[in-house]
Each structure stands twice: as structure tokens, then as C-alpha cells.
C-alpha positions in Angstrom: -28.0 -2.1 21.8 -26.1 -0.7 18.8 -22.4 -0.1 18.4 -21.7 3.4 17.2 -18.5 4.1 15.3 -17.7 7.7 14.4 -15.6 8.9 11.4 -15.0 12.6 10.5 -14.1 13.9 7.0 -12.5 17.3 7.2 -11.4 19.7 4.4 -9.0 22.6 4.9 -7.1 25.1 2.9 -8.4 27.6 0.3 -12.1 28.5 0.7 -12.5 25.7 3.3 -10.6 27.8 5.8 -13.7 30.1 5.8 -16.1 27.1 6.0 -16.9 27.5 2.3 -16.7 24.7 -0.2 -18.2 24.0 -3.6 -21.6 22.3 -3.1 -21.4 19.9 -6.1 -17.8 18.9 -5.3 -18.5 18.2 -1.7 -21.7 16.3 -2.6 -19.5 13.9 -4.7 -16.9 13.7 -1.9 -19.6 12.8 0.7 -20.9 10.1 -1.6 -17.4 8.7 -1.9 -17.0 8.9 1.9 -20.3 7.0 2.5 -19.5 4.4 -0.1 -16.0 3.6 1.2 -17.4 3.3 4.7 -20.3 1.1 3.6 -18.1 -1.2 1.6 -15.6 -1.6 4.5 -18.3 -2.1 7.2 -20.2 -4.6 5.1 -17.1 -6.8 4.6 -16.3 -6.8 8.3 -19.9 -7.8 9.2 -20.9 -10.0 6.3 -17.8 -11.4 4.7 -18.9 -10.0 1.4 -17.7 -7.2 -0.9 -20.8 -5.4 -2.2 -20.9 -3.2 -5.4 -23.6 -0.8 -4.2 -23.3 1.1 -0.9 -27.1 0.9 -0.3 -26.7 -2.9 0.0 -25.0 -2.4 3.4 -26.6 -4.9 5.9 -26.4 -4.9 9.6 -25.6 -1.2 10.0 -26.7 2.3 9.0 -24.6 5.4 8.4 -25.9 8.8 9.7 -24.5 12.3 9.3 -24.0 14.8 12.2 -24.0 18.6 11.8 -20.8 20.3 10.8 -18.7 22.0 13.5 -18.7 25.7 13.4 -15.6 27.4 12.0 -14.4 24.5 9.7 -15.7 22.3 7.0 -16.1 18.9 8.3 -18.8 16.2 8.7 -19.0 13.4 11.1 -20.5 10.1 10.0 -21.9 7.6 12.5 -21.8 4.0 11.6 -24.6 2.4 13.7 -24.1 -1.4 13.8 -26.9 -3.6 15.0 -25.9 -5.8 17.9 -27.5 -8.8 16.3 -25.2 -8.4 13.3 -22.0 -9.0 15.3 -22.7 -10.7 18.6 -23.4 -14.4 18.8 -25.3 -13.9 22.1 -27.5 -11.1 20.7 -26.6 -8.5 23.4 -23.7 -6.1 23.0 -21.3 -5.7 26.0 -20.7 -2.1 27.1 -17.3 -1.9 25.4 -16.3 -3.9 22.3 -13.4 -4.0 19.9 -15.6 -3.9 16.8 -15.1 -0.2 16.3 -11.3 -0.7 16.4 -11.6 -3.5 13.8 -13.6 -1.4 11.3 -11.2 1.5 11.9 -8.2 -0.8 11.3 -9.6 -2.2 8.1 -10.6 1.3 6.8 -7.1 2.6 7.7 -5.5 -0.3 5.7 -7.8 0.3 2.7 -7.1 4.1 2.5 -3.3 3.7 2.8 -3.0 0.8 0.3 -5.3 2.5 -2.2 -3.3 5.8 -2.0 0.1 4.0 -2.3 1.2 3.8 1.3 2.2 0.3 2.2 0.9 -1.4 5.3 2.5 -4.5 6.9 -0.6 -6.7 7.2 1.0 -9.2 9.6 2.1 -6.5 12.0 -1.1 -4.5 12.0 -4.4 -5.8 10.9 -3.5 -9.5 11.0 -2.4 -9.2 14.7 -5.5 -7.2 15.6 -7.7 -9.8 14.0 -6.1 -12.7 15.9 -6.8 -10.8 19.2 -10.4 -10.2 18.3 -11.0 -13.8 17.4 -10.5 -14.6 21.1 -13.6 -12.5 21.9 -17.2 -13.4 21.4 -17.5 -11.5 18.1 -18.8 -13.4 15.2 -16.7 -11.9 12.4 -15.5 -13.4 9.1 -12.0 -14.3 8.1 -10.1 -11.2 6.8 -7.1 -12.5 4.9 -5.0 -10.0 3.0 -6.3 -10.9 -0.4 -9.8 -10.0 0.7 -8.7 -6.6 1.8 -6.8 -6.1 -1.4 -10.1 -6.8 -3.3 -11.9 -4.3 -1.1 -9.2 -1.7 -1.8 -9.9 -2.1 -5.6 -13.6 -1.4 -5.0 -12.8 1.7 -2.8 -10.5 3.2 -5.5 -13.3 5.2 -7.2 -14.9 6.4 -3.9 -11.6 7.6 -2.6 -11.0 9.4 -5.8 -14.4 11.1 -5.4 -13.4 12.3 -1.9 -10.7 14.4 -3.6 -13.1 16.3 -5.8 -13.1 19.6 -3.8 -9.3 19.5 -4.1 -8.9 19.0 -7.8 -12.1 20.3 -9.4 -13.1 23.8 -8.2 -10.2 23.7 -5.7 -12.2 25.1 -2.8 -10.0 22.9 -0.5 -6.3 22.0 -0.5 -6.4 18.8 1.5 -8.7 16.4 3.4 -8.3 14.3 6.4 -10.3 11.4 7.7 -10.5 10.7 11.5 -11.7 7.9 13.7 -13.3 9.1 16.9 -12.4 6.9 19.7 -14.7 7.2 22.7 -14.0 5.0 25.8 -16.7 5.4 28.5 -14.7 4.0 31.4 -12.0 6.6 31.2 -14.2 9.2 29.5 -11.7 9.8 26.7 -12.5 11.2 23.3 -9.6 10.9 20.8 -9.3 11.8 17.1 -7.1 9.3 15.3 -6.2 10.1 11.7 -6.9 7.3 9.2 -4.5 7.0 6.4 -2.5 10.0 5.2 -3.6 13.4 4.2 -5.5 13.5 0.9 -4.1 16.1 -1.5 -3.4 16.7 -5.1 -0.5 14.1 -5.1 -2.7 11.3 -3.7 -5.4 12.3 -6.2 -2.9 11.9 -9.1 -1.9 8.5 -7.7 -5.4 7.1 -7.4 -6.8 8.6 -10.6 -4.0 7.9 -13.1 -2.5 4.5 -14.2 -0.2 4.0 -17.1 0.7 0.5 -18.4 4.2 0.1 -19.8 4.6 -0.8 -23.5 7.5 -3.1 -22.8 7.7 -6.2 -20.6 10.1 -6.1 -17.6 11.6 -8.9 -15.5 11.0 -8.7 -11.8 12.0 -10.9 -8.9 10.0 -11.5 -5.7 8.1 -13.7 -3.4 4.3 -14.0 -3.2 2.7 -12.7 0.0 -1.0 -13.2 -0.8 -2.9 -14.8 -3.6 -6.6 -15.5 -4.6 -6.9 -18.4 -7.0 -10.4 -17.4 -8.0 -9.4 -13.9 -9.2 -5.8 -14.7 -10.2 -4.7 -11.6 -8.2 -2.4 -11.2 -5.2 0.6 -9.4 -3.8 4.3 -10.0 -4.4 7.2 -8.6 -2.5 9.6 -7.2 -5.2 13.2 -7.1 -4.2 13.8 -4.0 -6.4 11.0 -2.1 -4.7 11.5 -3.3 -1.2 7.7 -3.6 -0.7 4.8 -5.7 -1.7 3.1 -4.9 -5.0 -0.3 -6.0 -6.3 -0.3 -8.4 -9.3 -2.7 -9.9 -11.8 -1.9 -13.1 -13.8 -2.6 -12.7 -17.5 -3.9 -15.8 -19.4 -0.5 -17.0 -20.3 0.5 -17.2 -16.6 -2.7 -19.1 -15.5 -1.2 -22.5 -16.3 -0.9 -25.3 -13.8 2.9 -24.9 -13.8 2.8 -21.1 -13.0 0.0 -21.7 -10.4 2.3 -24.2 -8.6 5.2 -21.7 -8.6 2.9 -19.0 -7.1 1.6 -21.5 -4.4 5.2 -22.6 -3.5 6.3 -19.0 -3.3 3.4 -18.1 -1.0 4.1 -21.2 1.2 7.7 -20.2 1.6 6.7 -16.6 2.6 4.1 -17.9 5.0 6.8 -20.1 6.7 8.8 -16.9 7.3 12.0 -18.2 5.7 12.6 -14.7 4.6 16.4 -14.8 4.6 16.6 -18.0 2.5 16.4 -18.2 -1.2 13.3 -20.4 -1.2 10.2 -19.1 -2.8 11.6 -16.4 -5.0 10.1 -16.4 -8.5 11.1 -14.6 -11.7 8.3 -12.9 -13.6 7.9 -11.2 -16.9 5.3 -8.5 -16.5 3.9 -5.2 -17.6 4.3 -2.4 -15.0 1.4 -0.1 -14.0 2.6 3.2 -12.7 1.1 6.4 -11.4 1.5 9.9 -13.0 4.8 10.5 -11.2 6.2 7.0 -12.1 5.4 5.3 -8.8 4.9 1.5 -9.3 1.3 0.6 -8.5 0.9 -3.0 -9.7 2.1 -5.5 -12.3 0.4 -7.7 -14.9 2.3 -11.0 -15.0 2.6 -12.8 -18.4 4.9 -15.7 -17.4 6.7 -17.1 -14.3 9.8 -19.2 -13.8 11.8 -20.5 -10.8 15.0 -19.7 -12.7 16.3 -16.5 -14.3 15.1 -16.0 -17.9 17.8 -16.6 -20.5 
């Protein structure tokens, strides 16, 4: 018995209002839609971030006909029961669809610049699912941030009908929730609307010429890739960071680890764990801070 999860990509505005859309543009958009779904599903099922969508294992993605009077396409992610259930037989209702939806929602929001509180959303959902019989991998925040990087180009491709021939003004992605016991069918929007502003954010990055000093506390970190997230006090939100070679020393690594530990222990209102970083800032076209490249770290203000 397979688990079927449905997602819909819908375009509206301009020619799309009359169900017309540029063929080449929408072909690129659907490729991006498929790739982002495949990458997300594969991570949930196999604990691995693939580079090619055809490498998806344990599931297949099918397309359903468009609805009359609009331009939208529904994708069905058919997951083999053997890929997710230890006992080999899927129960009638499972939380796996909600997990894939939650991860996909996180990826789209983070990639397009809308912050998601991992501990209050996906982290809590994952803890609940671990109590079930699902055989799923660990999904720490740094793994999802790595996935978001891989999904950046596919999500940019989804925007193509909006920025190229402009036969659409915006796009929306929905998760179709279907619960048999109560016979409900609900469309839940994933992420935010995709429009020209989100395209500019995802497609353009400018690195500052000058080094800035930032203060924050590490919220996630991968010692293999030297990447993570840091809550910056001046931004009031977590920002992705990468350590440059100068900041990969044992001393800097210990400061990052101590900062992460303090954040994990939830001593948010104390002064423990804050670090001072000299970094280059990466911003979007409209000046929105996307990430930082750290060149050095200290536990004291720089002189």
C-alpha cells in the first residue's frame, strides 16, 4: 500500500487568468517543481540530499490533469510503504504526508527569505512523529538548511513564467490534505506567494566589499561543511553563515560550539554564548540580508 501526497502548483495573473501560459517557461517551472519535491521527499525517506531529481528512491512523482479554468497542475508523490514503515504494511492513515509537507514548507519559506522557527514548527512535529512506527531519519536544522541551498535553483525556475515572458504574475503551491475518516479535502498553502519580489530575492546575491562586525548566538552548525545559522541581534532573526578559512581554527570552532550549546540550553536572556564576528554580508537586490561569510570570531568586542 502506497502513501500518496498531493501538491498543486498554481499560476495566476496576466495570461494565466485565461488558462494561457508560455510553454517553455512553464516547462522550466515544472522541472523546478519536480526537483524541489524530489529533493525534499528523498531527504525525509533516505536521510540523503541528492543532486539529481531522478535519483529519488522510495517514491515516484506523477502529474494529474490541469483543472479547467485555471493554470495549475497537481503532483502526486507516491511513496512505497516499504520505504517508510518498519513493519512493511502502511496503516490506513499516517503522518508521513504532513512531515513531507512541513519540510517542504520550511524549505520554501527559508529559501525565499521568510524565517521559520524550527523548534516551534518542524522540530516539534518531528518529535511527535518519532513516537510512531515510522522509520525516518534525524532531521536537524542544519540538514534542512543544506537542503534549502540545493532547492534554491529549482525554486528560482518555478518563477520563470513570472519574470521571463510574464504570462503569469504570481504562483502558489498547495498541499492537499485528505483525511478519509472525516472525508475532508483541504488545500493548505505552502510558503508564501511566489512573485517578482521573491524571484529577485532568490536569484540575486551581492557580497559586501567591506567587513562588518556582527553579534549573535549560533542556533545550528555543521562541522563538516562549516555552515550554520546564527541569531543576529541587529536583525532579530537567524541568518545563515559560512566560515571562511581564517575562521576554521580550533579556537573559532570552540567559540561556535560553546555558542551553540548555550543556545540549546535555552539561556536566551543571559549573556552566555554571544560571539562577535567579522564578516562579509550577502544581501538581496533590495538590500535584505541573506547570509554572512565569517572571517574571524571572538568572545569579546573587537578593539
